[in-house]
N, C-alpha and C positions, 0 to 999 in steps of 0.2 A: 327036048329043047337043046339047041346047040349054042355054045358060048364062043365068042371070038375075043381074043386078047389083043389089045392094041399095044404098040411099043411103049415102054416106060418113058416118061418125060422127066426132065430135070427142072425143078423149080427152085430158084435161088432164094426165094422168100420163105424160108422155113417157118417163121413165126406165124404166117397165115394159116398153116396147116397143123400147128402144134396146139393141142388142147391141154391147157394146164390142169384141168380136172382129172386127166388120165395119169398124172404123175410126171416125173421128169423124163425127158426123152432118153437121156443116157444117165444112169445113176453115177454120181461122182465116185471115182476110184478111191480106194482107201489110201491115205497118205502113208509113205514108208516110215518105219520107226526112225526116230531122230538119230539113232546111232548108226543107221545105214549110210555108208559112204556114197557120195554122189558119183555116178558113173562118168559124168562129163565134167571136165574142169571148168570152173566159172571163168568168165572173161576177166582180164586184169582191170582193176579199178583204180589203181594209183598212178595212172598215166595221164599226161597232159597232151591234149590235141588242140591245135590252133585253128582248125577248120572242121566243119561238119563232115566234109568229104574224107578227111584223114581219119576221123573217128569211125565212120562207117566202114572204110576200108579195113581198119584194124579189127573191127568186130567181125566183118565177113571173113577175114583171114583166120581169125581164131575159130570161128564156127566151122570153116572148111577143114581145119586140122582135127576138129572133134567129130566130123562126119555129118554135119547138118549145114543148112544155109539160112542166112538172114537177109531179108529184103526190107525196103522202105514200105511201111504201111501207108503213111501219109505224112505230109509236112504242113506247117503253118507259117504264113508270112504276115508281116505287119502291113498296114495300108501303104507304107512307104516302100514296100517290096523287100524288106529285110527278113530273111528266114530266121524264125525264133524258136521253132520246135520241129523235131523229126521223130516220128514214131516208127520203130522197127518191130518186125515180127518174124516168126519162123516162116520159111517159104511154103510149108505145108499147112499153115494155119488158115484161119478164116471160117466163114460160115459153111456148115455142112450142106451139101445138096440133098434135096429130098426127091426120092424116086417114087413115082406113082404108077400104078397099073390100073387101067380103066377096063372094066369088063362090059362088053356090049352084048346085050341079049338079042 
């Protein structure tokens, strides 16, 4: 009997294919001991920014200096169109893609 492999497909809806009864998809990594110094400097927290754009620019500049990048994940506005929340994330963050291989007999 011959088997033929189809090209793997990417499915962005990981939750549809994850079976909770099988355990966690990726076991959580052990947290470093509390006395371990952070390899990246935390962003400055005692600064005042008068616009969301100024804050985002400062965070992105700090991240660039540390070797990573931060992007807007999403933002929220009121019914009157006033932006009241901006969520940032690492540019490499997000849901993991699931690769599937289908075997055709």
